C-alpha positions in Angstrom: 68.6 -52.4 189.7 69.4 -55.8 191.3 71.3 -57.7 188.6 74.7 -58.9 189.9 75.8 -60.8 186.8 78.8 -59.0 185.5 80.4 -60.4 182.3 84.1 -61.2 182.4 86.2 -62.1 179.4 90.0 -61.8 178.5 90.8 -59.7 181.5 87.8 -57.3 181.1 84.5 -57.0 182.9 81.2 -55.4 181.8 78.2 -54.4 183.8 75.9 -51.4 184.2 77.4 -49.9 181.0 80.9 -49.8 182.4 83.7 -51.6 180.5 86.7 -52.1 182.8 89.8 -54.2 183.4 89.3 -56.9 185.9 92.5 -55.8 187.6 91.9 -52.5 189.3 88.6 -52.0 187.5 90.2 -49.3 185.2 88.0 -47.7 182.6 89.5 -46.5 179.3 90.6 -42.9 178.8 90.8 -41.5 175.3 94.2 -40.8 173.8 94.0 -37.0 174.0 93.3 -37.1 177.8 96.2 -39.5 178.3 98.6 -37.3 176.3 97.5 -34.2 178.4 98.3 -36.1 181.6 101.6 -37.6 180.6 103.2 -35.5 177.9 105.5 -33.7 177.9 105.7 -34.4 181.6 103.4 -35.9 184.2 100.9 -33.3 185.3 99.5 -32.8 188.9 96.2 -34.4 187.6 98.2 -37.3 186.3 100.0 -37.7 189.6 96.6 -37.8 191.5 95.3 -40.4 189.1 98.3 -42.6 189.6 98.2 -42.2 193.3 94.5 -43.1 193.5 94.7 -45.9 190.9 97.9 -47.9 191.1 96.9 -50.1 188.1 96.0 -47.1 185.9 98.8 -47.5 183.4 98.5 -51.3 183.2 94.7 -50.8 182.6 95.2 -48.2 179.8 97.8 -50.3 178.0 95.4 -53.3 178.3 92.5 -51.2 176.8 94.7 -50.3 173.8 96.2 -53.8 173.6 99.7 -52.5 174.0 102.0 -55.5 174.7 105.1 -55.1 177.0 107.5 -57.2 178.9 107.2 -57.1 182.7 110.8 -55.8 183.2 109.8 -52.7 181.1 107.2 -51.8 183.7 109.0 -49.8 186.5 107.6 -47.8 189.3 104.1 -46.6 188.6 104.6 -47.2 184.8 104.9 -43.5 183.9 107.9 -44.0 181.5 106.3 -46.9 179.7 103.1 -44.9 179.3 105.0 -42.0 177.8 106.8 -44.3 175.3 103.4 -45.8 174.2 101.8 -42.4 173.7 104.8 -41.0 171.8 104.7 -44.1 169.5 101.0 -43.4 168.8 99.9 -46.7 170.3 97.0 -45.1 172.3 95.6 -43.0 169.5 92.9 -45.4 168.6 91.2 -48.4 170.2 91.8 -51.7 168.3 88.6 -52.8 166.5 88.7 -56.2 168.3 88.6 -54.5 171.7 85.7 -52.3 170.6 83.8 -55.4 169.3 84.4 -57.3 172.5 83.2 -54.3 174.5 80.0 -54.1 172.6 79.4 -57.9 172.7 80.0 -58.0 176.5 77.6 -55.2 177.0 75.0 -57.0 175.0 75.7 -60.2 177.0 75.2 -58.3 180.2 71.9 -56.8 178.9 70.7 -60.4 178.2 71.1 -61.3 181.9 68.7 -58.4 182.9 65.0 -58.3 182.9 62.9 -55.4 181.7 62.1 -54.5 185.3 65.8 -54.3 186.2 66.5 -52.2 183.2 63.6 -49.8 183.7 65.7 -47.4 185.7 67.7 -46.7 182.5 65.2 -47.2 179.6 68.0 -46.6 177.1 69.2 -50.1 177.9 65.8 -51.6 177.2 65.9 -50.2 173.7 69.5 -51.4 173.2 68.6 -54.9 174.6 65.7 -55.4 172.2 66.2 -53.1 169.2 69.9 -52.2 169.1 71.3 -48.7 169.3 70.7 -45.5 167.3 74.0 -46.1 165.6 73.3 -49.8 164.9 69.6 -50.6 164.8 68.9 -54.4 164.7 65.5 -55.6 163.5 66.4 -59.2 164.2 66.6 -59.1 168.0 62.9 -58.4 168.7 60.4 -58.8 165.9 57.2 -58.3 167.8 55.9 -55.2 169.7 57.4 -54.9 173.2 55.3 -53.6 176.1 57.3 -51.9 178.9 55.2 -51.2 182.0 55.7 -48.3 184.4 53.8 -47.0 187.5 50.8 -44.9 186.4 52.4 -41.8 187.9 55.7 -42.3 186.1 56.5 -39.5 183.7 60.3 -39.1 183.7 61.2 -42.7 182.9 58.4 -42.9 180.3 59.8 -39.9 178.5 63.3 -41.5 178.6 62.2 -44.6 176.8 60.2 -42.5 174.3 63.2 -40.4 173.6 65.5 -43.5 173.2 63.0 -45.1 170.9 62.7 -42.0 168.8 66.4 -42.0 168.1 66.3 -45.4 166.5 65.4 -45.2 162.8 62.2 -47.0 162.0 61.2 -47.7 165.6 57.7 -46.8 166.7 56.3 -46.2 170.2 52.9 -45.6 171.7 51.5 -45.2 175.3 48.7 -47.3 176.7 47.3 -46.6 180.1 45.8 -49.1 182.5 44.1 -48.7 185.9 47.4 -48.8 187.8 50.1 -48.8 185.2 51.0 -47.1 181.9 52.7 -49.2 179.2 55.0 -47.9 176.5 54.6 -50.2 173.4 57.7 -50.2 171.2 58.2 -52.1 167.9 59.2 -52.0 164.3 55.5 -52.2 163.4 53.1 -49.5 164.4 52.5 -49.7 168.1 49.3 -47.7 168.1 47.1 -50.8 167.7 48.5 -52.3 170.9 47.8 -49.1 172.8 44.3 -49.1 171.5 43.9 -52.7 172.6 45.2 -51.7 176.1 42.6 -48.9 176.2 39.8 -51.3 175.2 40.8 -53.7 177.9 40.8 -50.8 180.4 37.4 -49.7 179.4 36.1 -53.3 179.7 37.6 -53.6 183.2 35.9 -50.3 184.2 32.6 -51.5 182.8 32.8 -54.8 184.7 33.7 -53.0 187.9 30.8 -50.6 187.5 28.4 -53.5 186.8 29.5 -55.2 190.0 29.1 -52.0 192.0 25.7 -51.2 190.6 24.6 -54.8 191.4 25.7 -54.3 195.0 23.7 -51.2 195.3 20.6 -52.7 193.6 20.8 -55.7 196.0 20.7 -53.4 198.9 17.7 -51.4 197.5 15.7 -54.6 197.2 16.1 -55.4 200.9 13.1 -54.5 203.2 14.0 -52.0 205.9 12.0 -50.9 208.9 13.6 -47.5 209.5 15.5 -45.4 207.0 18.7 -43.8 208.3 22.0 -42.4 207.1 23.7 -45.1 209.1 25.5 -47.7 207.0 28.2 -48.5 204.5 28.6 -46.6 201.2 30.6 -47.0 198.0 32.2 -43.7 196.9 32.9 -42.3 193.4 35.0 -39.1 192.9 36.1 -38.0 189.5 38.8 -35.7 190.9 40.5 -38.5 192.7 40.0 -40.9 189.9 41.7 -38.6 187.4 44.6 -37.6 189.7 45.2 -40.9 191.4 43.6 -43.6 189.3 45.6 -46.4 191.0 44.1 -45.4 194.4 40.5 -44.8 193.3 39.1 -48.3 192.9 37.8 -48.9 196.3 36.7 -45.7 198.0 34.3 -46.1 200.8 32.5 -44.3 203.7 30.8 -45.7 206.8 28.3 -43.6 208.8 27.5 -44.2 212.5 25.1 -42.5 214.9 26.6 -40.6 217.8 25.3 -40.0 221.3 24.1 -36.6 220.1 20.8 -36.6 218.3 21.1 -35.4 214.7 24.9 -35.8 214.7 26.6 -38.6 212.7 30.2 -39.7 212.5 31.6 -41.1 209.3 34.9 -42.9 208.6 36.1 -42.4 205.1 38.8 -43.9 202.9 39.3 -41.8 199.7 42.5 -43.4 198.6 44.9 -40.5 199.0 43.0 -39.3 202.2 41.5 -41.2 205.1 39.9 -40.0 208.3 36.6 -38.9 210.0 33.7 -36.7 209.0 31.2 -35.2 211.4 27.7 -34.6 209.8 24.9 -32.4 211.2 22.2 -30.3 209.7 22.6 -27.6 212.3 25.8 -25.5 212.0 25.8 -24.5 215.7 25.4 -28.0 216.9 28.1 -29.2 214.5 30.6 -26.6 215.7 29.8 -27.4 219.3 30.1 -31.2 218.9 33.5 -30.9 217.1 34.8 -28.6 219.7 33.8 -30.9 222.5 35.5 -33.8 220.6 38.7 -31.8 220.9 38.5 -31.4 224.7 41.7 -33.1 226.1 41.4 -35.8 228.7 43.5 -36.0 231.9 45.5 -38.8 230.3 46.4 -36.5 227.5 47.6 -33.9 230.0 49.9 -36.4 231.6 51.3 -37.4 228.2 51.9 -33.7 227.4 53.8 -33.2 230.6 56.0 -36.2 230.0 56.6 -35.9 226.3 56.5 -32.2 225.3 58.3 -29.1 226.6 56.6 -27.8 229.7 55.2 -24.6 228.1 53.8 -26.1 224.8 50.2 -26.5 226.2 50.7 -24.5 229.4 47.5 -22.4 228.8 45.4 -25.6 228.3 46.4 -27.3 231.6 43.7 -27.6 234.3 44.2 -26.1 237.7 45.5 -28.5 240.4 42.7 -30.5 242.1 40.1 -29.8 239.5 38.8 -31.9 236.6 38.0 -30.3 233.3 34.5 -31.1 232.3 33.0 -30.6 228.9 29.9 -28.3 229.0 26.6 -30.1 228.7 25.3 -30.1 225.1 22.7 -27.5 224.4 19.6 -28.9 222.9 17.8 -26.9 220.4 14.0 -26.5 220.7 12.9 -27.5 217.2 9.5 -29.0 216.2 8.4 -32.6 216.9 8.7 -33.3 213.1 12.3 -32.1 213.0 13.2 -34.4 215.9 11.6 -37.5 214.4 12.4 -36.9 210.7 16.1 -37.0 209.8 17.3 -34.2 207.6 18.4 -34.9 204.1 21.1 -32.2 203.8 24.0 -32.2 206.3 26.9 -29.9 206.9 30.2 -31.7 207.0 33.6 -31.2 208.6 36.4 -33.6 207.7 39.7 -34.5 209.3 42.2 -37.1 208.4 45.6 -37.9 207.1 47.1 -38.2 203.6 48.0 -41.8 203.0 51.4 -41.2 201.5 53.4 -39.5 204.3 50.6 -40.1 206.9 50.5 -36.4 208.0 47.3 -35.4 209.8 45.4 -32.4 208.4 42.1 -30.6 208.4 40.8 -32.1 205.1 37.7 -29.8 204.9 36.2 -27.2 207.3 33.1 -26.7 205.1 31.3 -29.3 203.1 27.8 -30.6 202.4 26.1 -34.0 201.9 22.7 -34.2 200.4 20.8 -37.4 200.2 18.7 -38.1 197.2 15.6 -38.9 199.2 14.4 -40.0 202.6 15.5 -43.6 202.0 19.2 -42.5 202.5 20.4 -44.9 199.8 22.5 -42.4 197.9 23.9 -38.9 198.2 26.0 -36.3 196.6 28.7 -34.5 198.6 30.8 -31.4 197.9 33.7 -30.0 199.8 37.0 -28.2 199.5 39.4 -31.0 200.2 43.0 -30.5 201.1 45.4 -32.2 198.7 42.5 -32.9 196.2 41.0 -29.5 195.2 38.3 -27.0 195.8 34.6 -27.8 195.2 35.4 -31.5 195.0 32.2 -33.5 194.2 31.8 -37.1 195.4 28.8 -39.4 195.2 27.8 -42.4 197.3 25.7 -45.5 196.9 24.7 -47.5 199.9 25.4 -51.2 200.1 24.5 -52.0 203.7 22.6 -50.6 206.7 25.4 -51.8 208.9 28.5 -49.7 209.2 32.0 -51.3 208.9 33.7 -48.5 210.8 36.9 -49.2 212.8 36.2 -46.9 215.7 38.2 -43.9 214.7 37.3 -40.7 216.6 37.4 -37.0 215.7 40.1 -36.4 218.2 42.3 -39.0 216.5 43.1 -36.4 213.8 43.3 -33.3 216.0 46.0 -30.8 216.2 47.1 -32.3 219.5 47.5 -35.7 217.9 49.4 -34.1 215.0 51.8 -32.6 217.5 52.1 -35.9 219.4 53.1 -37.7 216.2 55.5 -35.0 215.2 57.3 -35.2 218.5 57.4 -39.0 218.5 59.1 -39.0 215.2 62.0 -37.2 216.8 62.3 -39.3 219.9 
């Protein structure tokens, strides 16, 4: 929380729920604790307290409004504290001190926004509705909406618990596309949550209408040659349900490669981003991905300079030779199979999770099946790291032109993962 507005009054200060003396910032101790420290004689715990807080006695006497003449205060104030305790002057806190403490805390709450108080939701309830001991219906007469990140559960539960302790106070949760809001008020808050839900549904409907229009506009365009190459909008229920705040703009861009029948796709699935390799032939797919992992001589030089000498010892080429990738083996196939692209492709996926940025094999086995030979839509299914098994995703094409950024299969390899791991420690 970033509020710096402490409230000062009559030698006291209040902020963040702490009521202290201005001098020495001493908080009040209850009478029983004070007696155990000072009576019948000063205990080791009392000695440590006086050593660590030289204004401790002055502060306690101020909290209990015990008046004294300055000549009466000698040394660290132990004798004066004992006399006050023996006279019962620290048994109870004077009502006017308690009233000032409460008012200063309320004044401090008034300087803070809901956002600043959201890390301690109890204070939000106190600020707007009073406490469980002293509810106040005059502070806030309308329903209050308190927003939290969509993934927040702990803080949401705190404000729900705090509201439940105030007699007559209602609360209800409404979820939006990227936030969840706790509605709190003396009147039933359910109507506000229902309104929030209705707004969310309207926003989803509007978004889907725009996406459907983009796809329809593409379908109306005349095309000479149908091909998987292009840009696609992606929908994935698993991601939408688990990470709704990251599922609004999922996309995939497919490009042709130098290998006939092999396509490369860049994807952004919100929580995951990376590269897919698509091919109808499993052997060709495996060979292409393996060739994509062949290290270049520049990578060897990097390894020798940046990693321990034996990390990739078995992978280093012999002196004076260049490591060449084997020539791709072309399958025979029929003339029709060469000229007519397949509709079902096997898929391998690599990428990184967008939170920590760690590289991973997203999926070793997946499929993509286009609806027809126009390659305007498809359904995919894959076991995706981080997301789940048998994850289904669908795509609708919006352009025959890919918007890929040039990412390569090797950008997400085990070697690249190791390189990034080492660089984080150097």
